[in-house]
C-alpha positions in Angstrom: -7.2 -12.5 -58.1 -3.8 -11.5 -58.7 -2.0 -13.8 -56.6 -1.1 -11.1 -53.9 -1.7 -11.5 -50.3 -5.3 -10.5 -49.4 -4.7 -8.3 -46.5 -3.2 -8.6 -42.7 -4.9 -11.3 -40.8 -4.0 -14.2 -38.9 -1.3 -16.2 -40.7 -3.3 -19.1 -43.2 -6.5 -17.0 -42.5 -7.7 -17.1 -45.9 -11.1 -16.2 -45.0 -11.3 -13.1 -43.2 -8.2 -12.2 -45.5 -10.2 -12.7 -48.3 -13.9 -10.8 -47.0 -15.3 -7.5 -48.1 -13.3 -4.8 -46.2 -16.6 -3.4 -44.5 -17.3 -6.8 -43.8 -14.0 -7.5 -42.2 -14.3 -3.4 -40.2 -17.7 -5.0 -38.7 -16.2 -8.1 -37.4 -13.5 -6.6 -35.6 -15.5 -4.0 -33.8 -17.7 -6.5 -32.5 -14.2 -8.9 -31.6 -13.0 -5.6 -29.9 -16.4 -4.5 -28.1 -16.9 -8.3 -26.8 -13.1 -8.6 -25.5 -13.0 -11.7 -28.0 -10.5 -12.9 -30.6 -11.4 -12.0 -34.4 -11.9 -15.7 -34.8 -14.8 -15.6 -32.4 -16.8 -13.2 -35.4 -17.2 -15.6 -37.7 -19.9 -17.6 -35.9 -21.7 -13.9 -35.1 -21.5 -13.0 -38.5 -22.1 -16.2 -40.1 -24.7 -14.8 -42.7 -23.0 -12.0 -43.7 -20.0 -14.4 -44.8 -21.9 -16.9 -46.5 -23.5 -14.3 -48.4 -19.8 -12.6 -49.4 -20.1 -11.6 -53.2 -18.8 -14.5 -55.8 -15.9 -12.5 -56.1 -14.2 -12.4 -52.9 -15.2 -15.7 -53.0 -13.3 -16.8 -55.9 -10.8 -15.3 -54.2 -10.5 -17.3 -50.5 -10.6 -20.1 -53.0 -7.9 -18.8 -54.9 -6.3 -17.9 -51.9 -6.4 -21.2 -49.9 -5.6 -23.1 -52.8 -2.3 -21.3 -53.1 -2.0 -21.8 -48.9 -2.4 -25.8 -49.7 0.0 -25.8 -52.3 2.6 -24.4 -50.5 1.6 -27.0 -47.6 1.5 -29.8 -50.0 4.8 -28.9 -51.5 6.8 -27.9 -48.5 5.7 -31.7 -46.6 6.8 -32.7 -50.5 3.5 -34.3 -51.0 2.8 -32.5 -54.6 0.7 -35.0 -56.6 -1.1 -36.1 -53.6 -4.0 -33.5 -53.8 -6.5 -36.1 -55.1 -6.2 -38.4 -51.9 -6.2 -35.4 -49.5 -9.6 -34.8 -51.5 -11.0 -37.6 -51.2 -10.3 -38.2 -47.9 -11.8 -35.0 -46.7 -15.0 -35.3 -48.4 -15.6 -38.8 -47.2 -15.3 -37.6 -43.7 -17.4 -34.8 -44.0 
């Protein structure tokens, strides 16, 4: 990815923003028809979300990294990513 925003979605929602446009369109249509927030569509489309093409998955990973880095910098916590990663992996 080129570091540009992936698209319009909820702030911080890099997964939805990085999905292929046709999948996002289907998810939005489902959410509108069901009268639910787009966040609820993820469960309904779990298999399609899990099977995202590799290029899109990489874009989502890159965007998540940028979001996490911005958060770490905002809290002046640069250099603590390993601590965060280790903590998260032990809790999973």
